[in-house]
C-alpha positions in Angstrom: 38.1 13.8 -46.0 37.7 16.4 -42.7 40.8 18.2 -43.8 39.3 19.0 -46.8 35.8 20.3 -45.1 38.1 22.4 -42.7 39.8 24.0 -45.6 36.3 24.9 -47.6 34.8 26.3 -43.9 38.0 28.4 -43.4 37.3 29.4 -46.9 33.5 30.5 -46.7 34.4 32.2 -43.4 36.9 34.4 -45.3 33.4 35.7 -46.7 32.6 37.6 -43.5 34.0 40.9 -42.4 34.0 43.2 -40.0 35.0 46.7 -40.2 34.1 49.8 -37.9 33.6 52.1 -40.9 31.0 49.5 -42.5 27.7 49.1 -41.6 28.7 50.4 -38.0 31.0 48.0 -37.7 28.1 44.7 -38.1 29.2 41.6 -40.0 29.4 41.8 -43.7 29.1 39.8 -46.8 32.9 40.8 -47.9 32.5 43.8 -50.6 29.0 44.3 -49.6 27.1 46.5 -47.4 24.8 43.1 -46.8 24.9 42.1 -43.2 24.7 38.5 -41.7 21.7 39.5 -39.8 19.8 40.8 -42.9 20.6 37.7 -44.9 18.9 35.4 -41.6 16.0 37.7 -41.2 15.4 37.1 -45.1 15.8 33.6 -44.6 14.0 33.1 -41.3 11.0 35.4 -43.9 10.7 32.6 -46.2 13.1 33.6 -48.8 15.3 30.8 -50.3 18.6 31.2 -51.1 18.2 31.5 -54.6 15.4 34.3 -54.1 18.3 36.3 -51.7 21.3 35.5 -54.2 18.9 37.1 -56.8 17.6 40.0 -55.2 20.7 40.7 -53.7 23.2 40.0 -55.9 24.8 37.7 -53.7 26.5 34.2 -54.3 24.8 31.4 -52.8 28.4 30.4 -51.3 27.6 33.9 -49.7 24.4 32.4 -48.4 26.5 29.2 -46.9 29.5 31.7 -45.4 26.4 33.4 -43.1 25.2 30.4 -41.7 28.8 29.0 -41.1 29.5 32.1 -39.5 26.4 31.9 -37.2 27.0 28.2 -36.5 29.9 28.8 -35.2 29.1 31.3 -32.9 29.5 34.5 -34.2 29.5 37.4 -32.2 26.3 38.9 -33.4 25.2 41.3 -31.0 21.3 40.2 -31.1 19.3 42.1 -28.2 19.5 40.0 -25.1 21.9 37.4 -26.3 25.4 37.8 -25.1 28.7 35.8 -26.4 28.9 32.3 -24.7 32.5 33.4 -24.5 33.3 30.1 -26.8 35.9 30.2 -29.3 36.1 27.5 -32.2 
């Protein structure tokens, strides 16, 4: 069971990419210009994953990938926060 969860999580994380040529190198959902931080802001503002999925034409799996990316200690550059240096 644990191995299956790890594989699913690894597949989800492949949906998040960083390319210096796209959105100034911010993490985005693969194949889009939708940044991880935008999805987080929308969720925080009260939008449901289903609303975000419809409005931005991304999948619920993409939204799950965003949440996993952040939960895993992403390297998002939020003002005033530094990376903990942890690796997963």
